[in-house]
CHARMM-style PDB file with segment names, atoms N, HN, CA, C and O in Angstrom:
ATOM      1  N   MET     1     -62.856  21.105   4.538  1.00  0.00      PROA
ATOM      2  CA  MET     1     -63.451  20.461   3.396  1.00  0.00      PROA
ATOM      3  C   MET     1     -62.432  19.472   2.815  1.00  0.00      PROA
ATOM      4  O   MET     1     -61.394  19.895   2.307  1.00  0.00      PROA
ATOM      5  N   PRO     2     -62.711  18.160   2.883  1.00  0.00      PROA
ATOM      6  CA  PRO     2     -61.819  17.181   2.271  1.00  0.00      PROA
ATOM      7  C   PRO     2     -61.858  17.287   0.745  1.00  0.00      PROA
ATOM      8  O   PRO     2     -62.921  17.412   0.136  1.00  0.00      PROA
ATOM      9  N   ILE     3     -60.674  17.235   0.157  1.00  0.00      PROA
ATOM     10  HN  ILE     3     -59.811  17.134   0.652  1.00  0.00      PROA
ATOM     11  CA  ILE     3     -60.555  17.202  -1.296  1.00  0.00      PROA
ATOM     12  C   ILE     3     -59.750  15.967  -1.652  1.00  0.00      PROA
ATOM     13  O   ILE     3     -58.634  15.785  -1.167  1.00  0.00      PROA
ATOM     14  N   VAL     4     -60.313  15.123  -2.495  1.00  0.00      PROA
ATOM     15  HN  VAL     4     -61.219  15.271  -2.889  1.00  0.00      PROA
ATOM     16  CA  VAL     4     -59.685  13.868  -2.893  1.00  0.00      PROA
ATOM     17  C   VAL     4     -59.396  13.933  -4.382  1.00  0.00      PROA
ATOM     18  O   VAL     4     -60.269  14.302  -5.168  1.00  0.00      PROA
ATOM     19  N   THR     5     -58.172  13.575  -4.782  1.00  0.00      PROA
ATOM     20  HN  THR     5     -57.463  13.275  -4.143  1.00  0.00      PROA
ATOM     21  CA  THR     5     -57.825  13.503  -6.193  1.00  0.00      PROA
ATOM     22  C   THR     5     -57.507  12.055  -6.531  1.00  0.00      PROA
ATOM     23  O   THR     5     -56.674  11.422  -5.881  1.00  0.00      PROA
ATOM     24  N   ILE     6     -58.174  11.541  -7.547  1.00  0.00      PROA
ATOM     25  HN  ILE     6     -58.850  12.055  -8.075  1.00  0.00      PROA
ATOM     26  CA  ILE     6     -57.959  10.172  -8.008  1.00  0.00      PROA
ATOM     27  C   ILE     6     -57.385  10.251  -9.414  1.00  0.00      PROA
ATOM     28  O   ILE     6     -57.983  10.858 -10.303  1.00  0.00      PROA
ATOM     29  N   GLN     7     -56.232   9.639  -9.612  1.00  0.00      PROA
ATOM     30  HN  GLN     7     -55.747   9.146  -8.890  1.00  0.00      PROA
ATOM     31  CA  GLN     7     -55.610   9.593 -10.930  1.00  0.00      PROA
ATOM     32  C   GLN     7     -55.711   8.156 -11.425  1.00  0.00      PROA
ATOM     33  O   GLN     7     -55.329   7.217 -10.726  1.00  0.00      PROA
ATOM     34  N   GLN     8     -56.228   8.000 -12.632  1.00  0.00      PROA
ATOM     35  HN  GLN     8     -56.539   8.763 -13.199  1.00  0.00      PROA
ATOM     36  CA  GLN     8     -56.463   6.652 -13.144  1.00  0.00      PROA
ATOM     37  C   GLN     8     -56.563   6.674 -14.660  1.00  0.00      PROA
ATOM     38  O   GLN     8     -56.590   7.734 -15.286  1.00  0.00      PROA
ATOM     39  N   GLY     9     -56.616   5.484 -15.232  1.00  0.00      PROA
ATOM     40  HN  GLY     9     -56.593   4.623 -14.724  1.00  0.00      PROA
ATOM     41  CA  GLY     9     -56.916   5.350 -16.647  1.00  0.00      PROA
ATOM     42  C   GLY     9     -58.398   5.572 -16.862  1.00  0.00      PROA
ATOM     43  O   GLY     9     -59.170   5.596 -15.904  1.00  0.00      PROA
ATOM     44  N   PRO    10     -58.800   5.733 -18.108  1.00  0.00      PROA
ATOM     45  CA  PRO    10     -60.211   6.003 -18.409  1.00  0.00      PROA
ATOM     46  C   PRO    10     -61.155   4.915 -17.889  1.00  0.00      PROA
ATOM     47  O   PRO    10     -60.856   3.724 -17.974  1.00  0.00      PROA
ATOM     48  N   ARG    11     -62.282   5.340 -17.358  1.00  0.00      PROA
ATOM     49  HN  ARG    11     -62.525   6.308 -17.289  1.00  0.00      PROA
ATOM     50  CA  ARG    11     -63.343   4.460 -16.890  1.00  0.00      PROA
ATOM     51  C   ARG    11     -64.666   5.000 -17.411  1.00  0.00      PROA
ATOM     52  O   ARG    11     -64.740   6.128 -17.898  1.00  0.00      PROA
ATOM     53  N   THR    12     -65.712   4.184 -17.303  1.00  0.00      PROA
ATOM     54  HN  THR    12     -65.652   3.267 -16.907  1.00  0.00      PROA
ATOM     55  CA  THR    12     -67.034   4.625 -17.736  1.00  0.00      PROA
ATOM     56  C   THR    12     -67.614   5.618 -16.736  1.00  0.00      PROA
ATOM     57  O   THR    12     -67.176   5.691 -15.588  1.00  0.00      PROA
ATOM     58  N   VAL    13     -68.596   6.374 -17.185  1.00  0.00      PROA
ATOM     59  HN  VAL    13     -68.952   6.315 -18.117  1.00  0.00      PROA
ATOM     60  CA  VAL    13     -69.274   7.320 -16.294  1.00  0.00      PROA
ATOM     61  C   VAL    13     -69.908   6.576 -15.122  1.00  0.00      PROA
ATOM     62  O   VAL    13     -69.880   7.063 -13.992  1.00  0.00      PROA
ATOM     63  N   GLU    14     -70.473   5.411 -15.379  1.00  0.00      PROA
ATOM     64  HN  GLU    14     -70.496   5.015 -16.297  1.00  0.00      PROA
ATOM     65  CA  GLU    14     -71.101   4.635 -14.309  1.00  0.00      PROA
ATOM     66  C   GLU    14     -70.072   4.236 -13.251  1.00  0.00      PROA
ATOM     67  O   GLU    14     -70.356   4.313 -12.055  1.00  0.00      PROA
ATOM     68  N   GLN    15     -68.884   3.811 -13.676  1.00  0.00      PROA
ATOM     69  HN  GLN    15     -68.654   3.748 -14.647  1.00  0.00      PROA
ATOM     70  CA  GLN    15     -67.838   3.432 -12.727  1.00  0.00      PROA
ATOM     71  C   GLN    15     -67.377   4.638 -11.911  1.00  0.00      PROA
ATOM     72  O   GLN    15     -67.171   4.530 -10.702  1.00  0.00      PROA
ATOM     73  N   LYS    16     -67.218   5.778 -12.566  1.00  0.00      PROA
ATOM     74  HN  LYS    16     -67.386   5.866 -13.548  1.00  0.00      PROA
ATOM     75  CA  LYS    16     -66.797   6.977 -11.851  1.00  0.00      PROA
ATOM     76  C   LYS    16     -67.876   7.443 -10.882  1.00  0.00      PROA
ATOM     77  O   LYS    16     -67.568   7.901  -9.782  1.00  0.00      PROA
ATOM     78  N   ARG    17     -69.119   7.330 -11.278  1.00  0.00      PROA
ATOM     79  HN  ARG    17     -69.369   6.957 -12.172  1.00  0.00      PROA
ATOM     80  CA  ARG    17     -70.228   7.706 -10.400  1.00  0.00      PROA
ATOM     81  C   ARG    17     -70.188   6.867  -9.117  1.00  0.00      PROA
ATOM     82  O   ARG    17     -70.320   7.403  -8.017  1.00  0.00      PROA
ATOM     83  N   GLU    18     -70.007   5.560  -9.261  1.00  0.00      PROA
ATOM     84  HN  GLU    18     -69.899   5.124 -10.155  1.00  0.00      PROA
ATOM     85  CA  GLU    18     -69.945   4.670  -8.099  1.00  0.00      PROA
ATOM     86  C   GLU    18     -68.712   4.967  -7.241  1.00  0.00      PROA
ATOM     87  O   GLU    18     -68.796   4.971  -6.013  1.00  0.00      PROA
ATOM     88  N   LEU    19     -67.574   5.215  -7.883  1.00  0.00      PROA
ATOM     89  HN  LEU    19     -67.506   5.212  -8.881  1.00  0.00      PROA
ATOM     90  CA  LEU    19     -66.344   5.524  -7.156  1.00  0.00      PROA
ATOM     91  C   LEU    19     -66.493   6.788  -6.323  1.00  0.00      PROA
ATOM     92  O   LEU    19     -66.134   6.806  -5.146  1.00  0.00      PROA
ATOM     93  N   VAL    20     -67.024   7.846  -6.933  1.00  0.00      PROA
ATOM     94  HN  VAL    20     -67.316   7.831  -7.889  1.00  0.00      PROA
ATOM     95  CA  VAL    20     -67.209   9.110  -6.216  1.00  0.00      PROA
ATOM     96  C   VAL    20     -68.150   8.920  -5.032  1.00  0.00      PROA
ATOM     97  O   VAL    20     -67.901   9.463  -3.956  1.00  0.00      PROA
ATOM     98  N   LYS    21     -69.208   8.171  -5.210  1.00  0.00      PROA
ATOM     99  HN  LYS    21     -69.411   7.729  -6.084  1.00  0.00      PROA
ATOM    100  CA  LYS    21     -70.157   7.912  -4.115  1.00  0.00      PROA
ATOM    101  C   LYS    21     -69.480   7.174  -2.964  1.00  0.00      PROA
ATOM    102  O   LYS    21     -69.640   7.550  -1.803  1.00  0.00      PROA
ATOM    103  N   LYS    22     -68.723   6.122  -3.287  1.00  0.00      PROA
ATOM    104  HN  LYS    22     -68.593   5.817  -4.231  1.00  0.00      PROA
ATOM    105  CA  LYS    22     -68.086   5.320  -2.238  1.00  0.00      PROA
ATOM    106  C   LYS    22     -66.973   6.078  -1.523  1.00  0.00      PROA
ATOM    107  O   LYS    22     -66.812   5.948  -0.309  1.00  0.00      PROA
ATOM    108  N   VAL    23     -66.204   6.869  -2.268  1.00  0.00      PROA
ATOM    109  HN  VAL    23     -66.334   6.974  -3.254  1.00  0.00      PROA
ATOM    110  CA  VAL    23     -65.159   7.675  -1.637  1.00  0.00      PROA
ATOM    111  C   VAL    23     -65.796   8.716  -0.713  1.00  0.00      PROA
ATOM    112  O   VAL    23     -65.331   8.921   0.409  1.00  0.00      PROA
ATOM    113  N   THR    24     -66.841   9.359  -1.179  1.00  0.00      PROA
ATOM    114  HN  THR    24     -67.218   9.193  -2.090  1.00  0.00      PROA
ATOM    115  CA  THR    24     -67.552  10.334  -0.354  1.00  0.00      PROA
ATOM    116  C   THR    24     -68.090   9.681   0.910  1.00  0.00      PROA
ATOM    117  O   THR    24     -67.919  10.218   2.004  1.00  0.00      PROA
ATOM    118  N   ASP    25     -68.739   8.529   0.772  1.00  0.00      PROA
ATOM    119  HN  ASP    25     -68.878   8.093  -0.117  1.00  0.00      PROA
ATOM    120  CA  ASP    25     -69.278   7.817   1.934  1.00  0.00      PROA
ATOM    121  C   ASP    25     -68.180   7.469   2.941  1.00  0.00      PROA
ATOM    122  O   ASP    25     -68.396   7.552   4.150  1.00  0.00      PROA
ATOM    123  N   ALA    26     -67.005   7.081   2.444  1.00  0.00      PROA
ATOM    124  HN  ALA    26     -66.830   7.013   1.462  1.00  0.00      PROA
ATOM    125  CA  ALA    26     -65.893   6.730   3.336  1.00  0.00      PROA
ATOM    126  C   ALA    26     -65.439   7.945   4.150  1.00  0.00      PROA
ATOM    127  O   ALA    26     -65.161   7.822   5.343  1.00  0.00      PROA
ATOM    128  N   PHE    27     -65.364   9.106   3.516  1.00  0.00      PROA
ATOM    129  HN  PHE    27     -65.590   9.205   2.547  1.00  0.00      PROA
ATOM    130  CA  PHE    27     -64.973  10.315   4.240  1.00  0.00      PROA
ATOM    131  C   PHE    27     -66.034  10.728   5.243  1.00  0.00      PROA
ATOM    132  O   PHE    27     -65.717  11.152   6.354  1.00  0.00      PROA
ATOM    133  N   VAL    28     -67.291  10.603   4.850  1.00  0.00      PROA
ATOM    134  HN  VAL    28     -67.548  10.258   3.947  1.00  0.00      PROA
ATOM    135  CA  VAL    28     -68.381  10.935   5.773  1.00  0.00      PROA
ATOM    136  C   VAL    28     -68.297  10.054   7.015  1.00  0.00      PROA
ATOM    137  O   VAL    28     -68.438  10.542   8.137  1.00  0.00      PROA
ATOM    138  N   GLU    29     -68.071   8.775   6.819  1.00  0.00      PROA
ATOM    139  HN  GLU    29     -67.957   8.378   5.908  1.00  0.00      PROA
ATOM    140  CA  GLU    29     -67.990   7.841   7.949  1.00  0.00      PROA
ATOM    141  C   GLU    29     -66.732   8.060   8.788  1.00  0.00      PROA
ATOM    142  O   GLU    29     -66.813   8.138  10.014  1.00  0.00      PROA
ATOM    143  N   ALA    30     -65.585   8.159   8.147  1.00  0.00      PROA
ATOM    144  HN  ALA    30     -65.519   8.096   7.151  1.00  0.00      PROA
ATOM    145  CA  ALA    30     -64.318   8.238   8.870  1.00  0.00      PROA
ATOM    146  C   ALA    30     -64.099   9.583   9.559  1.00  0.00      PROA
ATOM    147  O   ALA    30     -63.594   9.634  10.680  1.00  0.00      PROA
ATOM    148  N   LEU    31     -64.476  10.654   8.897  1.00  0.00      PROA
ATOM    149  HN  LEU    31     -64.887  10.612   7.987  1.00  0.00      PROA
ATOM    150  CA  LEU    31     -64.205  11.993   9.425  1.00  0.00      PROA
ATOM    151  C   LEU    31     -65.429  12.676  10.019  1.00  0.00      PROA
ATOM    152  O   LEU    31     -65.330  13.752  10.610  1.00  0.00      PROA
ATOM    153  N   GLU    32     -66.593  12.034   9.854  1.00  0.00      PROA
ATOM    154  HN  GLU    32     -66.674  11.160   9.374  1.00  0.00      PROA
ATOM    155  CA  GLU    32     -67.846  12.592  10.357  1.00  0.00      PROA
ATOM    156  C   GLU    32     -68.080  14.010   9.818  1.00  0.00      PROA
ATOM    157  O   GLU    32     -68.393  14.937  10.564  1.00  0.00      PROA
ATOM    158  N   VAL    33     -67.919  14.141   8.507  1.00  0.00      PROA
ATOM    159  HN  VAL    33     -67.665  13.387   7.901  1.00  0.00      PROA
ATOM    160  CA  VAL    33     -68.176  15.416   7.841  1.00  0.00      PROA
ATOM    161  C   VAL    33     -69.395  15.246   6.952  1.00  0.00      PROA
ATOM    162  O   VAL    33     -69.708  14.124   6.555  1.00  0.00      PROA
ATOM    163  N   PRO    34     -70.094  16.328   6.629  1.00  0.00      PROA
ATOM    164  CA  PRO    34     -71.244  16.204   5.725  1.00  0.00      PROA
ATOM    165  C   PRO    34     -70.774  15.882   4.303  1.00  0.00      PROA
ATOM    166  O   PRO    34     -69.723  16.349   3.864  1.00  0.00      PROA
ATOM    167  N   ALA    35     -71.556  15.090   3.604  1.00  0.00      PROA
ATOM    168  HN  ALA    35     -72.410  14.711   3.961  1.00  0.00      PROA
ATOM    169  CA  ALA    35     -71.223  14.707   2.230  1.00  0.00      PROA
ATOM    170  C   ALA    35     -71.018  15.928   1.346  1.00  0.00      PROA
ATOM    171  O   ALA    35     -70.204  15.900   0.423  1.00  0.00      PROA
ATOM    172  N   GLU    36     -71.745  16.985   1.620  1.00  0.00      PROA
ATOM    173  HN  GLU    36     -72.406  17.008   2.370  1.00  0.00      PROA
ATOM    174  CA  GLU    36     -71.655  18.199   0.813  1.00  0.00      PROA
ATOM    175  C   GLU    36     -70.285  18.856   0.898  1.00  0.00      PROA
ATOM    176  O   GLU    36     -69.939  19.684   0.055  1.00  0.00      PROA
ATOM    177  N   SER    37     -69.506  18.494   1.908  1.00  0.00      PROA
ATOM    178  HN  SER    37     -69.787  17.822   2.592  1.00  0.00      PROA
ATOM    179  CA  SER    37     -68.193  19.118   2.070  1.00  0.00      PROA
ATOM    180  C   SER    37     -67.074  18.335   1.384  1.00  0.00      PROA
ATOM    181  O   SER    37     -65.938  18.806   1.331  1.00  0.00      PROA
ATOM    182  N   VAL    38     -67.376  17.154   0.860  1.00  0.00      PROA
ATOM    183  HN  VAL    38     -68.299  16.771   0.902  1.00  0.00      PROA
ATOM    184  CA  VAL    38     -66.358  16.294   0.248  1.00  0.00      PROA
ATOM    185  C   VAL    38     -66.298  16.553  -1.259  1.00  0.00      PROA
ATOM    186  O   VAL    38     -67.297  16.420  -1.965  1.00  0.00      PROA
ATOM    187  N   MET    39     -65.115  16.921  -1.733  1.00  0.00      PROA
ATOM    188  HN  MET    39     -64.303  17.029  -1.159  1.00  0.00      PROA
ATOM    189  CA  MET    39     -64.911  17.135  -3.171  1.00  0.00      PROA
ATOM    190  C   MET    39     -64.029  16.012  -3.702  1.00  0.00      PROA
ATOM    191  O   MET    39     -62.990  15.705  -3.117  1.00  0.00      PROA
ATOM    192  N   VAL    40     -64.437  15.403  -4.798  1.00  0.00      PROA
ATOM    193  HN  VAL    40     -65.281  15.652  -5.274  1.00  0.00      PROA
ATOM    194  CA  VAL    40     -63.661  14.322  -5.421  1.00  0.00      PROA
ATOM    195  C   VAL    40     -63.344  14.736  -6.852  1.00  0.00      PROA
ATOM    196  O   VAL    40     -64.246  15.040  -7.633  1.00  0.00      PROA
ATOM    197  N   TRP    41     -62.065  14.745  -7.187  1.00  0.00      PROA
ATOM    198  HN  TRP    41     -61.332  14.498  -6.553  1.00  0.00      PROA
ATOM    199  CA  TRP    41     -61.601  15.070  -8.533  1.00  0.00      PROA
ATOM    200  C   TRP    41     -61.079  13.790  -9.166  1.00  0.00      PROA
ATOM    201  O   TRP    41     -60.269  13.085  -8.564  1.00  0.00      PROA
ATOM    202  N   VAL    42     -61.527  13.489 -10.355  1.00  0.00      PROA
ATOM    203  HN  VAL    42     -62.185  14.061 -10.844  1.00  0.00      PROA
ATOM    204  CA  VAL    42     -61.057  12.316 -11.090  1.00  0.00      PROA
ATOM    205  C   VAL    42     -60.269  12.817 -12.295  1.00  0.00      PROA
ATOM    206  O   VAL    42     -60.808  13.481 -13.181  1.00  0.00      PROA
ATOM    207  N   GLN    43     -58.986  12.485 -12.306  1.00  0.00      PROA
ATOM    208  HN  GLN    43     -58.549  11.946 -11.586  1.00  0.00      PROA
ATOM    209  CA  GLN    43     -58.129  12.850 -13.429  1.00  0.00      PROA
ATOM    210  C   GLN    43     -57.820  11.566 -14.196  1.00  0.00      PROA
ATOM    211  O   GLN    43     -57.291  10.609 -13.630  1.00  0.00      PROA
ATOM    212  N   GLU    44     -58.150  11.550 -15.472  1.00  0.00      PROA
ATOM    213  HN  GLU    44     -58.580  12.327 -15.932  1.00  0.00      PROA
ATOM    214  CA  GLU    44     -57.938  10.357 -16.280  1.00  0.00      PROA
ATOM    215  C   GLU    44     -56.822  10.575 -17.293  1.00  0.00      PROA
ATOM    216  O   GLU    44     -56.681  11.646 -17.883  1.00  0.00      PROA
ATOM    217  N   TYR    45     -56.040   9.526 -17.469  1.00  0.00      PROA
ATOM    218  HN  TYR    45     -56.155   8.656 -16.989  1.00  0.00      PROA
ATOM    219  CA  TYR    45     -54.906   9.570 -18.373  1.00  0.00      PROA
ATOM    220  C   TYR    45     -54.991   8.403 -19.351  1.00  0.00      PROA
ATOM    221  O   TYR    45     -55.170   7.261 -18.928  1.00  0.00      PROA
ATOM    222  N   PRO    46     -54.866   8.667 -20.643  1.00  0.00      PROA
ATOM    223  CA  PRO    46     -54.853   7.586 -21.625  1.00  0.00      PROA
ATOM    224  C   PRO    46     -53.654   6.669 -21.384  1.00  0.00      PROA
ATOM    225  O   PRO    46     -52.644   7.088 -20.818  1.00  0.00      PROA
ATOM    226  N   ALA    47     -53.776   5.423 -21.816  1.00  0.00      PROA
ATOM    227  HN  ALA    47     -54.597   5.083 -22.276  1.00  0.00      PROA
ATOM    228  CA  ALA    47     -52.744   4.411 -21.581  1.00  0.00      PROA
ATOM    229  C   ALA    47     -51.384   4.820 -22.136  1.00  0.00      PROA
ATOM    230  O   ALA    47     -50.358   4.371 -21.624  1.00  0.00      PROA
ATOM    231  N   GLU    48     -51.349   5.656 -23.164  1.00  0.00      PROA
ATOM    232  HN  GLU    48     -52.182   6.021 -23.580  1.00  0.00      PROA
ATOM    233  CA  GLU    48     -50.052   6.057 -23.723  1.00  0.00      PROA
ATOM    234  C   GLU    48     -49.369   7.150 -22.903  1.00  0.00      PROA
ATOM    235  O   GLU    48     -48.252   7.556 -23.223  1.00  0.00      PROA
ATOM    236  N   ASN    49     -50.034   7.629 -21.844  1.00  0.00      PROA
ATOM    237  HN  ASN    49     -50.942   7.299 -21.584  1.00  0.00      PROA
ATOM    238  CA  ASN    49     -49.467   8.689 -21.025  1.00  0.00      PROA
ATOM    239  C   ASN    49     -48.976   8.240 -19.658  1.00  0.00      PROA
ATOM    240  O   ASN    49     -48.657   9.082 -18.819  1.00  0.00      PROA
ATOM    241  N   TRP    50     -48.905   6.925 -19.410  1.00  0.00      PROA
ATOM    242  HN  TRP    50     -49.165   6.241 -20.091  1.00  0.00      PROA
ATOM    243  CA  TRP    50     -48.377   6.457 -18.127  1.00  0.00      PROA
ATOM    244  C   TRP    50     -47.844   5.039 -18.287  1.00  0.00      PROA
ATOM    245  O   TRP    50     -48.222   4.316 -19.209  1.00  0.00      PROA
ATOM    246  N   GLY    51     -46.973   4.666 -17.387  1.00  0.00      PROA
ATOM    247  HN  GLY    51     -46.666   5.253 -16.639  1.00  0.00      PROA
ATOM    248  CA  GLY    51     -46.356   3.353 -17.481  1.00  0.00      PROA
ATOM    249  C   GLY    51     -46.108   2.740 -16.124  1.00  0.00      PROA
ATOM    250  O   GLY    51     -46.194   3.408 -15.093  1.00  0.00      PROA
ATOM    251  N   VAL    52     -45.798   1.446 -16.141  1.00  0.00      PROA
ATOM    252  HN  VAL    52     -45.729   0.904 -16.978  1.00  0.00      PROA
ATOM    253  CA  VAL    52     -45.484   0.692 -14.935  1.00  0.00      PROA
ATOM    254  C   VAL    52     -44.270  -0.174 -15.238  1.00  0.00      PROA
ATOM    255  O   VAL    52     -44.205  -0.808 -16.291  1.00  0.00      PROA
ATOM    256  N   ALA    53     -43.320  -0.202 -14.330  1.00  0.00      PROA
ATOM    257  HN  ALA    53     -43.374   0.313 -13.474  1.00  0.00      PROA
ATOM    258  CA  ALA    53     -42.130  -1.048 -14.449  1.00  0.00      PROA
ATOM    259  C   ALA    53     -41.368  -0.780 -15.748  1.00  0.00      PROA
ATOM    260  O   ALA    53     -40.843  -1.710 -16.362  1.00  0.00      PROA
ATOM    261  N   GLY    54     -41.306   0.474 -16.166  1.00  0.00      PROA
ATOM    262  HN  GLY    54     -41.733   1.229 -15.668  1.00  0.00      PROA
ATOM    263  CA  GLY    54     -40.548   0.855 -17.340  1.00  0.00      PROA
ATOM    264  C   GLY    54     -41.228   0.626 -18.670  1.00  0.00      PROA
ATOM    265  O   GLY    54     -40.602   0.770 -19.720  1.00  0.00      PROA
ATOM    266  N   THR    55     -42.517   0.266 -18.641  1.00  0.00      PROA
ATOM    267  HN  THR    55     -43.026   0.149 -17.788  1.00  0.00      PROA
ATOM    268  CA  THR    55     -43.251  -0.013 -19.876  1.00  0.00      PROA
ATOM    269  C   THR    55     -44.512   0.828 -19.920  1.00  0.00      PROA
ATOM    270  O   THR    55     -45.237   0.925 -18.930  1.00  0.00      PROA
ATOM    271  N   LEU    56     -44.775   1.440 -21.075  1.00  0.00      PROA
ATOM    272  HN  LEU    56     -44.186   1.361 -21.879  1.00  0.00      PROA
ATOM    273  CA  LEU    56     -46.029   2.165 -21.225  1.00  0.00      PROA
ATOM    274  C   LEU    56     -47.198   1.186 -21.087  1.00  0.00      PROA
ATOM    275  O   LEU    56     -47.144   0.058 -21.578  1.00  0.00      PROA
ATOM    276  N   THR    57     -48.222   1.630 -20.429  1.00  0.00      PROA
ATOM    277  HN  THR    57     -48.265   2.546 -20.030  1.00  0.00      PROA
ATOM    278  CA  THR    57     -49.409   0.800 -20.256  1.00  0.00      PROA
ATOM    279  C   THR    57     -50.020   0.459 -21.621  1.00  0.00      PROA
ATOM    280  O   THR    57     -50.587  -0.619 -21.797  1.00  0.00      PROA
ATOM    281  N   ALA    58     -49.905   1.362 -22.564  1.00  0.00      PROA
ATOM    282  HN  ALA    58     -49.444   2.238 -22.421  1.00  0.00      PROA
ATOM    283  CA  ALA    58     -50.446   1.118 -23.912  1.00  0.00      PROA
ATOM    284  C   ALA    58     -49.742  -0.041 -24.594  1.00  0.00      PROA
ATOM    285  O   ALA    58     -50.310  -0.651 -25.500  1.00  0.00      PROA
ATOM    286  N   ASP    59     -48.521  -0.363 -24.183  1.00  0.00      PROA
ATOM    287  HN  ASP    59     -48.060   0.133 -23.447  1.00  0.00      PROA
ATOM    288  CA  ASP    59     -47.759  -1.444 -24.804  1.00  0.00      PROA
ATOM    289  C   ASP    59     -48.032  -2.813 -24.185  1.00  0.00      PROA
ATOM    290  O   ASP    59     -47.487  -3.820 -24.637  1.00  0.00      PROA
ATOM    291  N   LYS    60     -48.846  -2.850 -23.188  1.00  0.00      PROA
ATOM    292  HN  LYS    60     -49.289  -2.032 -22.820  1.00  0.00      PROA
ATOM    293  CA  LYS    60     -49.132  -4.138 -22.521  1.00  0.00      PROA
ATOM    294  C   LYS    60     -50.296  -4.833 -23.166  1.00  0.00      PROA
ATOM    295  OT1 LYS    60     -50.677  -5.923 -22.740  1.00  0.00      PROA
TER     296      LYS     60
END
């Protein structure tokens, strides 16, 4: 059973719905597994909880 974890900043439910569908479809195609076996976890982090190049994302 493939398990995928996606870590990202907050997105809308519609965006997450589309992302989960496309990630699932990619695993079904690449690994030839049933969609029911693919688990996708979306972990969201507010901008003040992560940074890039030494700067908090909230400060950009």
